[in-house]
C-alpha positions as a Markdown table, in Angstrom:
| # | Residue | x | y | z |
|---|---|---|---|---|
| 1 | Unk | 0.0 | 0.0 | 0.0 |
| 2 | Unk | 2.7 | 2.5 | -0.9 |
| 3 | Unk | 1.1 | 3.5 | -4.2 |
| 4 | Unk | -0.6 | 6.9 | -4.4 |
| 5 | Unk | -3.3 | 5.2 | -6.4 |
| 6 | Unk | -4.4 | 2.8 | -3.7 |
| 7 | Unk | -8.2 | 2.5 | -3.8 |
| 8 | Unk | -10.4 | 0.9 | -1.1 |
| 9 | Unk | -13.5 | -0.9 | -2.3 |
| 10 | Unk | -16.0 | -1.3 | 0.6 |
| 11 | Unk | -19.2 | -3.3 | 0.0 |
| 12 | Unk | -22.5 | -3.1 | 1.9 |
| 13 | Unk | -23.9 | -6.0 | 3.8 |
| 14 | Unk | -21.2 | -6.5 | 6.3 |
| 15 | Unk | -21.4 | -6.2 | 10.1 |
| 16 | Unk | -18.8 | -6.0 | 12.9 |
| 17 | Unk | -18.6 | -8.7 | 15.6 |
| 18 | Unk | -15.8 | -9.9 | 17.8 |
| 19 | Unk | -12.9 | -8.5 | 19.9 |
| 20 | Unk | -9.9 | -6.7 | 18.6 |
| 21 | Unk | -7.0 | -4.6 | 19.8 |
| 22 | Unk | -6.3 | -1.7 | 17.5 |
| 23 | Unk | -2.7 | -0.4 | 17.1 |
| 24 | Unk | -0.9 | 1.7 | 19.7 |
| 25 | Unk | -1.7 | 5.4 | 20.3 |
| 26 | Unk | 0.1 | 7.6 | 17.8 |
| 27 | Unk | 0.4 | 10.6 | 20.0 |
| 28 | Unk | 2.0 | 8.6 | 22.8 |
| 29 | Unk | 4.3 | 6.7 | 20.4 |
| 30 | Unk | 5.7 | 9.9 | 19.0 |
| 31 | Unk | 6.4 | 11.3 | 22.5 |
| 32 | Unk | 8.0 | 8.1 | 23.7 |
| 33 | Unk | 10.7 | 8.4 | 21.1 |
| 34 | Unk | 11.2 | 12.2 | 21.6 |
| 35 | Unk | 11.4 | 12.1 | 25.4 |
| 36 | Unk | 13.2 | 8.8 | 25.5 |
| 37 | Unk | 15.9 | 10.2 | 23.3 |
| 38 | Unk | 16.7 | 13.2 | 25.5 |
| 39 | Unk | 16.4 | 11.2 | 28.8 |
| 40 | Unk | 19.3 | 9.7 | 30.8 |
| 41 | Unk | 19.4 | 5.9 | 30.4 |
| 42 | Unk | 17.5 | 3.3 | 28.4 |
| 43 | Unk | 13.8 | 3.6 | 27.7 |
| 44 | Unk | 11.8 | 0.5 | 26.8 |
| 45 | Unk | 8.5 | 0.9 | 24.9 |
| 46 | Unk | 5.8 | -1.7 | 24.3 |
| 47 | Unk | 2.8 | -1.3 | 22.0 |
| 48 | Unk | 4.6 | 1.3 | 19.8 |
| 49 | Unk | 2.7 | 2.2 | 16.6 |
| 50 | Unk | 4.6 | 0.9 | 13.7 |
| 51 | Unk | 3.2 | 3.4 | 11.2 |
| 52 | Unk | 4.8 | 5.8 | 8.9 |
| 53 | Unk | 4.2 | 8.9 | 11.1 |
| 54 | Unk | 5.8 | 7.4 | 14.1 |
| 55 | Unk | 8.7 | 5.9 | 12.1 |
| 56 | Unk | 9.4 | 9.3 | 10.8 |
| 57 | Unk | 9.9 | 10.6 | 14.3 |
| 58 | Unk | 12.1 | 7.6 | 15.1 |
| 59 | Unk | 14.3 | 8.2 | 12.0 |
| 60 | Unk | 14.7 | 11.8 | 12.8 |
| 61 | Unk | 16.2 | 11.0 | 16.2 |
| 62 | Unk | 18.4 | 8.3 | 14.7 |
| 63 | Unk | 19.7 | 11.0 | 12.3 |
| 64 | Unk | 20.5 | 13.1 | 15.4 |
| 65 | Unk | 22.7 | 10.3 | 16.8 |
| 66 | Unk | 20.3 | 8.4 | 19.0 |
| 67 | Unk | 20.6 | 4.6 | 19.1 |
| 68 | Unk | 17.1 | 3.1 | 18.7 |
| 69 | Unk | 16.5 | -0.6 | 18.5 |
| 70 | Unk | 13.3 | -1.9 | 16.8 |
| 71 | Unk | 10.5 | -1.8 | 16.4 |
| 72 | Unk | 10.0 | -5.5 | 16.6 |
| 73 | Unk | 6.5 | -6.6 | 17.5 |
| 74 | Unk | 5.7 | -3.1 | 18.8 |
| 75 | Unk | 8.8 | -3.1 | 21.1 |
| 76 | Unk | 11.4 | -0.3 | 20.9 |
| 77 | Unk | 14.5 | 0.4 | 23.0 |
| 78 | Unk | 15.7 | 4.0 | 23.1 |
| 79 | Unk | 19.3 | 4.7 | 24.3 |
| 80 | Unk | 18.8 | 8.2 | 25.6 |
| 81 | Unk | 21.6 | 10.8 | 25.1 |
| 82 | Unk | 20.4 | 13.3 | 27.7 |
| 83 | Unk | 19.1 | 16.8 | 27.3 |
| 84 | Unk | 22.1 | 18.1 | 25.4 |
| 85 | Unk | 23.3 | 15.0 | 23.7 |
| 86 | Unk | 21.6 | 15.3 | 20.3 |
| 87 | Unk | 23.9 | 15.8 | 17.3 |
| 88 | Unk | 23.5 | 17.9 | 14.2 |
| 89 | Unk | 21.8 | 15.9 | 11.4 |
| 90 | Unk | 23.7 | 15.8 | 8.2 |
| 91 | Unk | 20.6 | 16.3 | 6.0 |
| 92 | Unk | 17.1 | 17.8 | 6.4 |
| 93 | Unk | 14.9 | 15.8 | 8.6 |
| 94 | Unk | 12.1 | 14.4 | 6.4 |
| 95 | Unk | 8.9 | 13.9 | 8.4 |
| 96 | Unk | 6.6 | 12.5 | 5.8 |
| 97 | Unk | 3.0 | 13.4 | 6.5 |
| 98 | Unk | 3.4 | 13.9 | 10.3 |
| 99 | Unk | 2.3 | 17.2 | 11.6 |
| 100 | Unk | 2.9 | 16.1 | 15.1 |
| 101 | Unk | 6.5 | 15.3 | 14.4 |
| 102 | Unk | 7.1 | 18.7 | 12.8 |
| 103 | Unk | 5.3 | 20.8 | 15.3 |
| 104 | Unk | 6.8 | 19.1 | 18.4 |
| 105 | Unk | 10.3 | 18.8 | 16.9 |
| 106 | Unk | 10.3 | 22.5 | 16.1 |
| 107 | Unk | 10.1 | 23.2 | 19.8 |
| 108 | Unk | 12.6 | 20.7 | 20.9 |
| 109 | Unk | 15.1 | 21.7 | 18.2 |
| 110 | Unk | 14.7 | 25.5 | 18.9 |
| 111 | Unk | 16.8 | 25.0 | 22.0 |
| 112 | Unk | 19.7 | 22.9 | 20.5 |
| 113 | Unk | 23.2 | 24.1 | 19.7 |
| 114 | Unk | 23.0 | 23.1 | 16.1 |
| 115 | Unk | 21.0 | 24.1 | 13.0 |
| 116 | Unk | 18.3 | 21.8 | 11.5 |
| 117 | Unk | 15.8 | 21.8 | 8.7 |
| 118 | Unk | 12.4 | 20.1 | 9.0 |
| 119 | Unk | 10.6 | 19.1 | 5.8 |
| 120 | Unk | 7.9 | 16.6 | 4.7 |
| 121 | Unk | 5.6 | 15.4 | 1.9 |
| 122 | Unk | 3.4 | 17.6 | -0.2 |
| 123 | Unk | 0.6 | 17.5 | 2.3 |
| 124 | Unk | 2.7 | 18.4 | 5.3 |
| 125 | Unk | 4.4 | 21.3 | 3.5 |
| 126 | Unk | 1.0 | 22.9 | 2.9 |
| 127 | Unk | 0.0 | 22.8 | 6.6 |
| 128 | Unk | 0.2 | 26.0 | 8.7 |
| 129 | Unk | 3.2 | 26.3 | 10.9 |
| 130 | Unk | 2.9 | 29.9 | 12.1 |
| 131 | Unk | 1.0 | 28.7 | 15.1 |
| 132 | Unk | 4.3 | 27.2 | 16.4 |
| 133 | Unk | 6.9 | 29.4 | 14.8 |
| 134 | Unk | 5.4 | 32.7 | 16.0 |
| 135 | Unk | 5.4 | 31.9 | 19.8 |
| 136 | Unk | 8.8 | 30.2 | 19.4 |
| 137 | Unk | 10.2 | 33.4 | 17.9 |
| 138 | Unk | 8.8 | 35.2 | 20.9 |
| 139 | Unk | 11.0 | 32.9 | 23.0 |
| 140 | Unk | 14.0 | 34.0 | 20.9 |
| 141 | Unk | 14.1 | 31.1 | 18.4 |
| 142 | Unk | 15.4 | 31.8 | 14.9 |
| 143 | Unk | 13.2 | 30.0 | 12.5 |
| 144 | Unk | 12.6 | 30.6 | 8.8 |
| 145 | Unk | 9.6 | 29.3 | 6.9 |
| 146 | Unk | 8.2 | 29.6 | 3.4 |
| 147 | Unk | 6.5 | 32.9 | 2.5 |
| 148 | Unk | 3.2 | 31.2 | 3.3 |
| 149 | Unk | 4.4 | 30.2 | 6.8 |
| 150 | Unk | 4.8 | 26.6 | 5.9 |
| 151 | Unk | 7.6 | 24.0 | 5.9 |
| 152 | Unk | 10.4 | 23.6 | 5.3 |
| 153 | Unk | 11.3 | 25.0 | 8.7 |
| 154 | Unk | 14.9 | 26.2 | 9.0 |
| 155 | Unk | 15.9 | 26.3 | 12.7 |
| 156 | Unk | 19.1 | 28.0 | 13.7 |
| 157 | Unk | 20.7 | 26.6 | 16.9 |
| 158 | Unk | 23.1 | 28.1 | 19.4 |
| 159 | Unk | 20.9 | 31.0 | 20.6 |
| 160 | Unk | 19.3 | 31.6 | 24.0 |
| 161 | Unk | 15.6 | 31.0 | 24.6 |
| 162 | Unk | 13.6 | 32.9 | 27.1 |
| 163 | Unk | 10.6 | 31.5 | 28.9 |
| 164 | Unk | 7.3 | 33.2 | 28.0 |
| 165 | Unk | 3.7 | 33.0 | 29.1 |
| 166 | Unk | 1.5 | 32.2 | 26.0 |
| 167 | Unk | -2.2 | 32.3 | 25.8 |
| 168 | Unk | -3.1 | 30.0 | 23.0 |
| 169 | Unk | -5.7 | 31.5 | 20.6 |
| 170 | Unk | -6.9 | 28.0 | 19.5 |
| 171 | Unk | -6.9 | 24.9 | 21.6 |
| 172 | Unk | -4.1 | 22.7 | 20.2 |
| 173 | Unk | -2.1 | 19.9 | 21.9 |
| 174 | Unk | 0.6 | 20.2 | 19.3 |
| 175 | Unk | 1.2 | 23.9 | 20.0 |
| 176 | Unk | 1.1 | 23.4 | 23.7 |
| 177 | Unk | 3.5 | 20.5 | 23.5 |
| 178 | Unk | 5.9 | 22.4 | 21.2 |
| 179 | Unk | 6.2 | 25.2 | 23.6 |
| 180 | Unk | 6.6 | 23.0 | 26.7 |
| 181 | Unk | 9.4 | 21.1 | 24.9 |
| 182 | Unk | 11.1 | 24.4 | 24.0 |
| 183 | Unk | 10.6 | 25.4 | 27.6 |
| 184 | Unk | 12.8 | 22.6 | 28.7 |
| 185 | Unk | 15.7 | 24.7 | 27.2 |
| 186 | Unk | 14.5 | 28.2 | 27.9 |
| 187 | Unk | 15.7 | 30.5 | 30.7 |
| 188 | Unk | 13.0 | 30.8 | 33.5 |
| 189 | Unk | 9.5 | 29.6 | 33.3 |
| 190 | Unk | 7.5 | 28.8 | 30.2 |
| 191 | Unk | 3.8 | 28.5 | 30.6 |
| 192 | Unk | 0.9 | 27.9 | 28.3 |
| 193 | Unk | -2.8 | 28.7 | 28.9 |
| 194 | Unk | -5.2 | 26.7 | 26.7 |
| 195 | Unk | -8.8 | 28.0 | 26.0 |
| 196 | Unk | -10.2 | 24.4 | 26.2 |
| 197 | Unk | -8.7 | 21.1 | 27.4 |
| 198 | Unk | -6.5 | 19.3 | 24.9 |
| 199 | Unk | -4.8 | 16.0 | 25.1 |
| 200 | Unk | -2.2 | 16.0 | 27.9 |
| 201 | Unk | 0.1 | 13.2 | 26.9 |
| 202 | Unk | 3.2 | 15.4 | 26.9 |
| 203 | Unk | 2.6 | 16.6 | 30.5 |
| 204 | Unk | 1.8 | 13.0 | 31.7 |
| 205 | Unk | 4.9 | 11.6 | 30.0 |
| 206 | Unk | 7.2 | 14.4 | 31.2 |
| 207 | Unk | 6.1 | 13.6 | 34.7 |
| 208 | Unk | 6.6 | 9.9 | 34.1 |
| 209 | Unk | 10.2 | 10.7 | 33.1 |
| 210 | Unk | 10.7 | 12.6 | 36.4 |
| 211 | Unk | 10.4 | 16.1 | 35.1 |
| 212 | Unk | 8.4 | 18.6 | 37.1 |
| 213 | Unk | 5.3 | 20.0 | 35.3 |
| 214 | Unk | 3.2 | 22.7 | 36.9 |
| 215 | Unk | -0.6 | 22.9 | 36.4 |
| 216 | Unk | -2.9 | 25.5 | 37.7 |
| 217 | Unk | -6.4 | 25.4 | 36.1 |
| 218 | Unk | -5.9 | 25.6 | 32.4 |
| 219 | Unk | -2.3 | 26.9 | 32.7 |
| 220 | Unk | 0.6 | 24.4 | 32.3 |
| 221 | Unk | 4.2 | 25.3 | 33.0 |
| 222 | Unk | 7.8 | 24.0 | 33.0 |
| 223 | Unk | 11.2 | 25.4 | 34.0 |
| 224 | Unk | 14.5 | 24.5 | 32.5 |
| 225 | Unk | 17.4 | 22.9 | 34.3 |
| 226 | Unk | 15.9 | 19.5 | 35.0 |
| 227 | Unk | 16.7 | 16.1 | 33.6 |
| 228 | Unk | 14.6 | 13.3 | 32.3 |
| 229 | Unk | 15.2 | 9.8 | 33.6 |
| 230 | Unk | 14.5 | 6.8 | 31.3 |
| 231 | Unk | 11.2 | 5.0 | 31.9 |
| 232 | Unk | 9.3 | 2.0 | 30.7 |
| 233 | Unk | 6.2 | 2.8 | 28.5 |
| 234 | Unk | 3.3 | 0.6 | 27.6 |
| 235 | Unk | 1.4 | 2.4 | 24.8 |
| 236 | Unk | -2.3 | 1.9 | 25.0 |
| 237 | Unk | -4.4 | 1.3 | 21.8 |
| 238 | Unk | -5.3 | 4.5 | 20.0 |
| 239 | Unk | -8.8 | 5.7 | 20.6 |
| 240 | Unk | -8.7 | 7.6 | 17.3 |
| 241 | Unk | -8.2 | 4.3 | 15.5 |
| 242 | Unk | -10.7 | 2.5 | 17.7 |
| 243 | Unk | -13.3 | 5.2 | 16.8 |
| 244 | Unk | -13.8 | 3.8 | 13.3 |
| 245 | Unk | -15.0 | 0.5 | 14.8 |
| 246 | Unk | -17.0 | 2.2 | 17.5 |
| 247 | Unk | -19.0 | 4.1 | 14.9 |
| 248 | Unk | -19.1 | 1.0 | 12.7 |
| 249 | Unk | -20.6 | -1.2 | 15.4 |
| 250 | Unk | -23.1 | 1.6 | 16.3 |
| 251 | Unk | -24.5 | 1.9 | 12.8 |
| 252 | Unk | -24.3 | -1.7 | 11.5 |
| 253 | Unk | -27.0 | -4.3 | 12.0 |
| 254 | Unk | -26.4 | -7.1 | 14.5 |
| 255 | Unk | -23.0 | -5.7 | 15.6 |
| 256 | Unk | -21.2 | -6.4 | 18.8 |
| 257 | Unk | -17.6 | -5.4 | 19.1 |
| 258 | Unk | -15.2 | -5.2 | 22.1 |
| 259 | Unk | -12.1 | -3.1 | 21.6 |
| 260 | Unk | -9.3 | -4.0 | 24.0 |
| 261 | Unk | -6.8 | -1.9 | 26.0 |
| 262 | Unk | -7.9 | 1.4 | 24.5 |
| 263 | Unk | -6.5 | 4.6 | 25.9 |
| 264 | Unk | -9.3 | 6.5 | 27.6 |
| 265 | Unk | -7.4 | 9.6 | 28.7 |
| 266 | Unk | -10.1 | 12.1 | 29.6 |
| 267 | Unk | -8.6 | 14.6 | 27.1 |
| 268 | Unk | -9.3 | 12.1 | 24.3 |
| 269 | Unk | -12.8 | 10.6 | 25.1 |
| 270 | Unk | -15.0 | 13.1 | 23.3 |
| 271 | Unk | -15.9 | 10.5 | 20.7 |
| 272 | Unk | -17.4 | 8.3 | 23.4 |
| 273 | Unk | -19.3 | 11.2 | 24.9 |
| 274 | Unk | -20.6 | 12.3 | 21.5 |
| 275 | Unk | -21.7 | 8.8 | 20.6 |
| 276 | Unk | -23.5 | 8.4 | 23.9 |
| 277 | Unk | -25.3 | 11.7 | 23.4 |
| 278 | Unk | -26.4 | 10.3 | 20.0 |
| 279 | Unk | -27.8 | 7.2 | 21.7 |
| 280 | Unk | -25.0 | 4.7 | 21.1 |
| 281 | Unk | -24.9 | 1.5 | 23.2 |
| 282 | Unk | -21.4 | 1.8 | 24.6 |
| 283 | Unk | -19.9 | 0.3 | 27.7 |
| 284 | Unk | -16.5 | 1.2 | 29.1 |
| 285 | Unk | -15.2 | -1.9 | 31.0 |
| 286 | Unk | -12.2 | -3.0 | 33.0 |
| 287 | Unk | -10.8 | 0.5 | 33.6 |
| 288 | Unk | -7.2 | 0.6 | 34.8 |
| 289 | Unk | -4.1 | 2.8 | 34.7 |
| 290 | Unk | -1.1 | 1.6 | 32.7 |
| 291 | Unk | 2.1 | 3.7 | 32.8 |
| 292 | Unk | 0.2 | 6.8 | 33.9 |
| 293 | Unk | -2.4 | 6.6 | 31.2 |
| 294 | Unk | -6.0 | 5.4 | 31.8 |
| 295 | Unk | -6.9 | 2.3 | 29.8 |
| 296 | Unk | -10.2 | 0.4 | 29.3 |
| 297 | Unk | -12.0 | -2.1 | 27.1 |
| 298 | Unk | -14.9 | -0.6 | 25.1 |
| 299 | Unk | -17.9 | -2.6 | 24.0 |
| 300 | Unk | -20.2 | -1.2 | 21.3 |
| 301 | Unk | -23.4 | -2.8 | 20.0 |
| 302 | Unk | -25.9 | -1.8 | 17.2 |
| 303 | Unk | -27.8 | 1.3 | 18.1 |
| 304 | Unk | -30.5 | 3.7 | 16.7 |
| 305 | Unk | -28.6 | 6.9 | 16.7 |
| 306 | Unk | -30.2 | 10.3 | 16.8 |
| 307 | Unk | -28.9 | 13.7 | 15.5 |
| 308 | Unk | -27.6 | 16.2 | 18.0 |
| 309 | Unk | -26.1 | 19.6 | 18.4 |
| 310 | Unk | -22.5 | 18.6 | 19.3 |
| 311 | Unk | -21.5 | 20.5 | 22.4 |
| 312 | Unk | -18.6 | 22.8 | 21.6 |
| 313 | Unk | -16.7 | 21.8 | 24.8 |
| 314 | Unk | -16.4 | 18.3 | 23.4 |
| 315 | Unk | -14.9 | 19.5 | 20.1 |
| 316 | Unk | -11.2 | 19.6 | 21.2 |
| 317 | Unk | -11.6 | 16.2 | 22.9 |
| 318 | Unk | -12.7 | 14.6 | 19.6 |
| 319 | Unk | -11.0 | 16.6 | 16.9 |
| 320 | Unk | -9.4 | 13.7 | 15.1 |
| 321 | Unk | -12.6 | 11.6 | 15.2 |
| 322 | Unk | -14.9 | 13.9 | 13.4 |
| 323 | Unk | -14.6 | 12.3 | 9.9 |
| 324 | Unk | -16.1 | 9.1 | 11.2 |
| 325 | Unk | -18.5 | 10.9 | 13.5 |
| 326 | Unk | -19.9 | 12.6 | 10.4 |
| 327 | Unk | -20.6 | 9.1 | 9.1 |
| 328 | Unk | -22.5 | 8.4 | 12.3 |
| 329 | Unk | -24.5 | 11.6 | 11.9 |
| 330 | Unk | -25.4 | 10.5 | 8.3 |
| 331 | Unk | -26.9 | 7.3 | 9.7 |
| 332 | Unk | -28.8 | 9.0 | 12.6 |
| 333 | Unk | -32.4 | 10.1 | 12.8 |
| 334 | Unk | -32.6 | 13.9 | 12.7 |
| 335 | Unk | -30.2 | 16.7 | 12.1 |
| 336 | Unk | -26.7 | 16.9 | 13.5 |
| 337 | Unk | -24.9 | 20.2 | 13.8 |
| 338 | Unk | -21.2 | 20.8 | 14.5 |
| 339 | Unk | -19.6 | 24.3 | 15.2 |
| 340 | Unk | -16.4 | 25.5 | 16.8 |
| 341 | Unk | -14.3 | 23.0 | 14.8 |
| 342 | Unk | -12.4 | 25.3 | 12.3 |
| 343 | Unk | -9.2 | 23.3 | 13.2 |
| 344 | Unk | -10.6 | 20.6 | 11.0 |
| 345 | Unk | -9.9 | 22.8 | 7.9 |
| 346 | Unk | -6.1 | 22.6 | 8.5 |
| 347 | Unk | -5.6 | 18.9 | 9.1 |
| 348 | Unk | -4.1 | 16.5 | 6.5 |
| 349 | Unk | -6.9 | 17.8 | 4.3 |
| 350 | Unk | -9.7 | 20.3 | 4.8 |
| 351 | Unk | -11.7 | 17.7 | 6.6 |
| 352 | Unk | -14.9 | 19.8 | 6.7 |
| 353 | Unk | -15.0 | 20.3 | 2.9 |
| 354 | Unk | -13.7 | 16.9 | 1.9 |
| 355 | Unk | -16.2 | 15.0 | 4.1 |
| 356 | Unk | -19.1 | 17.2 | 3.0 |
| 357 | Unk | -18.2 | 16.6 | -0.6 |
| 358 | Unk | -17.9 | 12.9 | -0.1 |
| 359 | Unk | -21.1 | 12.6 | 1.8 |
| 360 | Unk | -23.0 | 14.6 | -0.8 |
| 361 | Unk | -21.7 | 12.4 | -3.6 |
| 362 | Unk | -23.2 | 9.4 | -1.6 |
| 363 | Unk | -26.6 | 11.1 | -1.4 |
| 364 | Unk | -26.3 | 12.6 | 2.2 |
| 365 | Unk | -27.4 | 16.2 | 2.8 |
| 366 | Unk | -24.2 | 17.6 | 4.3 |
| 367 | Unk | -23.6 | 21.3 | 4.3 |
| 368 | Unk | -20.1 | 22.6 | 5.2 |
| 369 | Unk | -19.9 | 25.8 | 7.4 |
| 370 | Unk | -16.8 | 27.8 | 8.2 |
| 371 | Unk | -16.3 | 26.0 | 11.5 |
| 372 | Unk | -18.3 | 22.8 | 11.1 |
| 373 | Unk | -21.1 | 21.0 | 9.3 |
| 374 | Unk | -24.9 | 20.5 | 9.2 |
| 375 | Unk | -25.9 | 16.9 | 8.3 |
| 376 | Unk | -29.4 | 15.8 | 7.5 |
| 377 | Unk | -29.5 | 12.0 | 7.1 |
| 378 | Unk | -30.4 | 10.5 | 3.8 |
| 379 | Unk | -29.9 | 6.8 | 2.7 |
| 380 | Unk | -26.3 | 6.3 | 1.8 |
| 381 | Unk | -25.8 | 5.3 | -1.8 |
| 382 | Unk | -22.8 | 3.6 | -3.4 |
| 383 | Unk | -20.3 | 5.7 | -5.4 |
| 384 | Unk | -16.9 | 7.1 | -5.6 |
| 385 | Unk | -15.2 | 9.5 | -3.1 |
| 386 | Unk | -11.8 | 11.0 | -3.0 |
| 387 | Unk | -9.9 | 10.9 | 0.4 |
| 388 | Unk | -7.4 | 13.6 | -0.8 |
| 389 | Unk | -4.7 | 11.5 | 0.7 |
| 390 | Unk | -6.1 | 11.8 | 4.2 |
| 391 | Unk | -6.0 | 8.6 | 6.2 |
| 392 | Unk | -9.0 | 9.4 | 8.5 |
| 393 | Unk | -11.2 | 10.3 | 5.5 |
| 394 | Unk | -10.3 | 7.0 | 3.8 |
| 395 | Unk | -11.2 | 4.9 | 6.8 |
| 396 | Unk | -14.4 | 6.9 | 7.6 |
| 397 | Unk | -15.9 | 6.3 | 4.2 |
| 398 | Unk | -14.9 | 2.6 | 4.4 |
| 399 | Unk | -17.1 | 2.4 | 7.5 |
| 400 | Unk | -19.9 | 4.2 | 5.7 |
| 401 | Unk | -20.3 | 1.2 | 3.4 |
| 402 | Unk | -21.9 | -0.7 | 6.3 |
| 403 | Unk | -25.1 | 1.3 | 5.7 |
| 404 | Unk | -24.7 | 1.9 | 1.9 |
| 405 | Unk | -26.9 | 0.5 | -0.8 |
| 406 | Unk | -23.9 | -0.1 | -3.1 |
| 407 | Unk | -20.1 | -0.4 | -3.1 |
| 408 | Unk | -18.1 | 2.7 | -2.1 |
| 409 | Unk | -14.8 | 3.3 | -3.9 |
| 410 | Unk | -12.4 | 5.5 | -2.0 |
| 411 | Unk | -9.5 | 7.0 | -3.9 |
| 412 | Unk | -6.0 | 7.9 | -2.7 |
| 413 | Unk | -5.8 | 5.6 | 0.4 |
| 414 | Unk | -2.1 | 5.0 | 0.7 |
| 415 | Unk | -1.8 | 7.4 | 3.6 |
| 416 | Unk | -3.8 | 5.0 | 5.9 |
| 417 | Unk | -0.2 | 3.6 | 6.5 |
| 418 | Unk | 0.6 | 6.8 | 8.4 |
| 419 | Unk | -1.6 | 5.8 | 11.4 |
| 420 | Unk | -3.3 | 2.4 | 10.9 |
| 421 | Unk | -1.4 | 0.0 | 8.5 |
| 422 | Unk | -3.4 | -3.0 | 9.6 |
| 423 | Unk | -6.8 | -1.3 | 9.1 |
| 424 | Unk | -8.1 | -3.4 | 6.2 |
| 425 | Unk | -7.0 | -6.7 | 7.7 |
| 426 | Unk | -8.6 | -5.8 | 11.1 |
| 427 | Unk | -11.8 | -4.5 | 9.5 |
| 428 | Unk | -12.1 | -7.7 | 7.5 |
| 429 | Unk | -11.5 | -9.9 | 10.6 |
| 430 | Unk | -14.4 | -8.1 | 12.3 |
| 431 | Unk | -16.7 | -8.5 | 9.3 |
| 432 | Unk | -16.4 | -5.4 | 7.1 |
| 433 | Unk | -16.5 | -6.3 | 3.4 |
| 434 | Unk | -13.5 | -4.4 | 2.1 |
| 435 | Unk | -10.6 | -4.9 | -0.3 |
| 436 | Unk | -7.7 | -3.0 | -1.8 |
| 437 | Unk | -7.3 | -2.2 | -5.4 |
| 438 | Unk | -4.4 | -0.6 | -7.3 |
| 439 | Unk | -5.7 | 2.3 | -9.4 |
| 440 | Unk | -4.4 | 3.6 | -12.7 |
C-alpha cells in the first residue's frame, strides 16, 4: 500500500462482531521516542505504533545520533543521550505526513546548539506552521519558513531561549507540546494557557520521566534545568483508531464489538461522549491505569442513533474523530450540527469540505460551514469518493459502506499507512467487506 493510487472498495452487507486490539496510540508513540531520546538511560517501549508517522519521528532522532532498537512486535528500545546529547543531522529531517513530528520537533530543536531543517511530503508542507513558529520566535528562536508560513522550517541553533507565558488563541495539543518542549531549554518559566482542554500526553509523559510540570487550572508550565530519567512505557491502543469500529458497530445491523486496551485519557474521550449523546450502546469496561495513562475495554453494539447539536466543549476532545462521527451523523435520525471546529480545515486535508463533498456524492445532505457541518441524514448510496490522501477520511468512508446501498470506492488511500497500517485486515477480521485495489 505504498502506491498513491491505492483504492479501497467497501461493500454493503457487512457487520462488525468480535474482539480486537487496534494499534498503539500515535500521540504517545511519538512522544515516547522524543522524550526517551533526551532522557538519561534506556527507555523500553511496548505497544509502539509501527506506522509511517511514528517511524518518521524515530528516523529523525536516529539522524541526530540516538541509538534506537526496533520496532519488533511493537517493542522499541531507546538509548537516551540526555538533554544536550543530540547531534546535528547531516541532512534535512524528512517527516513524511506527520504534523505532530514537525510541530513538536520545532520546539525541541529550537533549544539545541545546532542548525536543523524540517521538511515533509506535499501535504505536510502545505499545513500551517505559524501557530508554532510565532510563539517560538517570541522565545528567541530563529526559524525561517516559506513565505506562506509553511515548511520547510529552517531552525538556527546556538541561541538563547527565554521563557514566555503564552495564551493559545486556539486549543491545540501540538502547539502546547511544542512550547513545553522548548521550555525545557528556555531561561526561566515557560507557561501555556489553553482555551479548552486538549490531550495531555506530553505533560503526563514528562512527569513519568521525572520532570516537574506545573498545572494551575488551564495553565501548564515547565522550568528549564531539570533532567529526564528513562522509563518503561506501555502504549495503549489509539482511541482515534478505535473510533472507526466504535461508529461501525453503532451503525451496523447485528453488531457487537469489544475493543481491548484502549487509551481513555479524559482529554481524548470526546468520541465516546458524543456517541453516547447520539444514543449509542457503549460500555467502558475494566478500567485501569497503565504507565500513567487510563486504559479500558470498550464494548459497542448496534444502536439507533439520533442527530444532536454537538457540544462545543467536546470538540477539542474529539478533533481527530470527526470524519467518522460525520458518518455516524449521516446514519442517525434527525439533524446533526457541529460548530467550533475550524481546526478541521487545516488537518491532512480540509476535513470539513472533503467530508461534506464525499457525503454529498453518496446522497447525504451535508452542508459545510466555516467551522463545522450540518448533516441531515439520507440513505447512503454507493459511489466514488476522494480521500485527498487523508487517512482518516479514507477509513471513515470505508465504515460508511456498512449502511450503503452499493459499493463505495475510496481513492488515494495509501496514507492509511501513516496511522493504521493494519486497518483493512482488522476490518475484514471483524466482518467489514473491504478490499484494496491498485488504481491507474
